[in-house]
N, C-alpha and C positions, 0 to 999 in steps of 0.2 A: 237629541233622544232628548225623549220623556216619560216620565215615570208611568206605569201606568194609568189608566182615568176612564177607562171600562165602567160602567152602573155597577157592577160584582164587585168592585176592586172597594179596599178596606178605606175608611175617612179620609186616613191618612196618603190613598193611593198604595197600600202595600195587597200582596196578594194574602189569599187565603183557598188554604180546602174548602171551605162550607161544614154546615152540620145541621144532619137532616134532620136530626131532632131537632136544634131549634128554628129550622127552615132558613138559613143561612144560606143562599144557592154558594156554589167554589169563584170564582175568578174567574171567568169569560175572558185568556189573551186575546189580545186583538193583534189584524198586519198589522196596522199603525204602529202599536210596540214594537213588535220584531223586526219588522222591515229595519226599523231606527236602530236596534240593538245592532242589526246586522250590519250596515252599513260603518255605524260607529269601528266595528272592527277591521270592516275592511279598507277603510281609511288609516288604519295601523298598517298593514300591510303595503298598502297605494305607496306613504312616507317611504315607509323600505325598500320601495322597489320588490315586491315578492308577491307573485300571482298564485291568489289563492287557487288551493289543492282542492276537490274532496277527497274525505276522508281521511287527510294529513290532519292531526289537532294538537299541534304545536308552533302554525306558523305566527299565529302571535304572538307567540313569546317568543322567535327568534326576531320577528322584527321589530319587539323592543330591543333586544339584543344589540341587534344593528343600529337601531336608531342611536344607542346607550353609546355607544362605541363611535358612532360618528362625530358624535355632541360634544365629545372628550379628546384627551389626547391619546389617540391608539398604538399599542402594543403589537399591534402587528404585526410584524415580521421577526421575533424575538424569538434564536431558537433556545428552547433547553435543556439541560443533559434530565431524565427522571429514571430512576431505579423502577420505571412498572413499563410493563411491552404493549397496554392499551395507553391509547394516547387521550387525557382530560380532558374536559366539558372548556370549547374556545382554542383547540390545538390540532396539529393534525400531522399527521408523522412524514416527515422530510421521506420521502419515498419514490418522488420522483413521478406521482398521479397528479390529477390534475384540476383546479378550482376556476368556475364563473358561475356566472348568474344561470338563477333558473330554464331548462329549455335548454341550455349549451354542450349538454353529454357529460359533466365536469367526472371525475373517474374520484379522483376522493372524496370533493365536498362542490354540489352543485347549489348553491345556498344564495340567497343578497346579503348572507353576515359575512362572506369572505369579500367581500368590496372591498375593504380602505389594505387587508392581506396583497389582490391584485392591483390595486393601483402602487404598493409601493414596489412588489416586485416586476412590474412591469416600467417604471420610471431607473430603479437601479441596476438589472441584470438588462444587459445582452440577449439579444435574440443567437446570436451565434450561441450560448449560454443555456439559455430558457428560451427554446422556441415552440413560440406562440404555436397553437392550433383550430383549427375550423373544428364545429360542433362534431363535423364526423373524425374527428382524432385528427388529421392528417396536418402538417407543415405547413408554414404557412404567414406572410410578412405581416407587417404588427401593422395597425395604422394610424390617423393624424395623433391619439391618443390615447391612454387607458380604456378613457368610461367610453369614447368608440367598439373600441375594439369587448366591449366589456355589454355594452348596449348589440353589440353584432352577434353575441353567443359566439366568441370566442375562447377556446378552454388555453389558460399560462398551466405551467407544471411548474410546481413546488422543487426545493432543491433536493437533490438524491445526495443524502449525507450519509445515510448505512455504508458501515465499514470503515470510513471516511474517519481521518483525524484534519483538524484544524489548525489552521494558519492564519495571525493577523494577517488583512489586509496591507500591502506593504506602504501604500498610499502617496506616493513620491520619496517615499527615505532611501531606500537606492539600496537598501541590503537583502529585497525580492525583486531587484528592479526586472519591472518589462510585466509586471502580474498585472491581468484584467482581473478587476470585483468577479468576486465568485467563478473564482476558474480554477477548473482543476490539476494538482500539480501532481507527475509521478513521484515514484521515488528512485533516491540516487544515493551513491557514496562518494564527499567530498573530493578530489582526486591526492593524494597523498602518496607516500613510498615508507617500503617499510625497511632496515637495515639488520643485514646479517651477514654476523659472521662465522669465522671456527678460528679454536686459541691457537698461535703463532706456535708451531713445534720446537725452534730456535731450533741453529747453526747444532749438527747432530751428524753423524756417519752412522751404518748401517753394519754389523756385523756377516761377517761370510766367511766357507772353510769349498777347501780343495778337495778333491776325493785322493786316498792316498794312492799311490801309483806301486807300492810292492816291488819289489827285488827286481831289479833291472839293469840290464849294460845298456849304456851308449856307444856306440860308432862313433869313430878314431876317425882323420880320413887323412893313414898312414899307409902307403907301400907297405908291405914285408917281402922281404930282398932273399933269396936263399941260400947267401948264409947267414938268416937272422935262424930261417927256417935248421939248416945242419945247428944253430945254437941253440935254438932254445921249442928249439921242435915245431910246426904247426899248431899246438892248441893256445897261443896266444903270443905273450912282448914282452920287453921287459917291466919293472913294474911303473915304471916313470912315463913308458907308452912314448917314445922318443924314437927319432926314425931311426935307423938303421940302410948306412949304405948297403949299395952291390946291383951284382945282378940278379935278369931277370925276375921278375914281382912276379907275387903267385897268391897274394890275396890280402887280407884287410888287417889292421889291429882295433884291438877292443880297449877300454880304457875300464879302470875297477869297476867294482859296483858297487852303490852306494847304501844300499839295504830298505830295509822297507823304510820311505819319509812319506812327506806330504807336501805344499809347497802351501804359503802364506799367500790370502786374498785383499787384498785394500780395496775397499769402494769410497770413491770421494762421497764429502760433506754434501749438503743439497742444500744445504742455507736456511735459514729462514723464511716460512715459505707459508698460505693459506690453502683450504681448498675449498673451491666452491659448491654452495649451499641452494637447492632447489627446498621450495615450499607449495604445498600444495595446498588447496581451495579446502574454504572452509562456509561456514550459514547457509542461510536457506531460501527462498526467492524474496525475501523483503529486511528490509534496516528498520526496526521499530525497537522503543522502548516497550518498558514493565510496563501492559493497562489492564483498565479490563473495563467490558461492555455494556453501553448502556444508551438507552435509546432516546434520538433525538426526535424533538414535536416544534413546530413552529407554532406561536402562538396567532390566529387570525384575528380572534379583537382584542 
C-alpha cells in the first residue's frame, strides 16, 4: 500500500481537484495506486475466507466481522429469545434452514462469517439430528472434520425451535435419562391414577305397597253334604265354615268375606354400598403451561 505519488498530487501526497484559474491540475489516479488499494482490500477477504463477488459492497465489513469473531471468544451457538420477528445483526432464525461457505447454496446464510457457528454445531450435534447436506441440498455423511465439510461446500442445518419449548439437557443426571443432546421429545402425561367414589347410602330399606284386593271370598276345601243343604241351603255353610258329615257331596263351602283390604310388603335392606362412576375424557391435543410466543434466534458471531 502506498500514498498517491504522481506529479499531480499535492506535496504531502494528497489528492486535489485542481484549479483551472490558478493553473493547478487535478491529481491523476495511477494504476499502481489503484492496484495497491484493491489488493489491500482483497487481502482482508482472503483472510476471512470470502470469495470476492462483483456488485456486493459489504464483503469487507463481513470479513472484518468474521475475523474479529474468530480472534475472540465467540458466542456462536447462543440461542436467545427476542420480542421481535426479524433477527438482529449477528443472529439467524432457528428455523431449520442451512448455513455454509460461499458457493454452498446455504439457505439461511451463505457467508464466511458463519464458520464459527458451523463448527460449533458440527462438533456437538449428531448427524442424525442435524443432517449435513451437499451443496445441492441432498442429505449426506459427514467428513473427517467441520473444516473439511466447510471446504467441501456442504450445508449444515440450524436447529428447528419454532413452536417448541426448551428443556435443559440431562447430561448424565438421570432425570431425563437417555436423551441425546439436541434431540426432540414429544409431549406426554406422567402415569397416574384418579380416585372416584360416590357417597355411601348406608343401611336402609325401600318402602313398597301392594294394590288393594277389593271385597272377595276365599274358597275353602270342604265338601257340602246333603244334610247340610237341607239345614242351611245351598248358598253357604255355617259361620264357622266347619265340615259337616253326611252323604251325597253336592258342592263347596266359602269362607266369610274380608272386605276391602291391602297386604303389607317388606323389602329387605340393601346394606351399605356405592355406585360405579365413569369419568369422561377432557383436554386438547397437548399438555402445556401458560406461555407467550417469542422468536428464537441463534448467534453466529
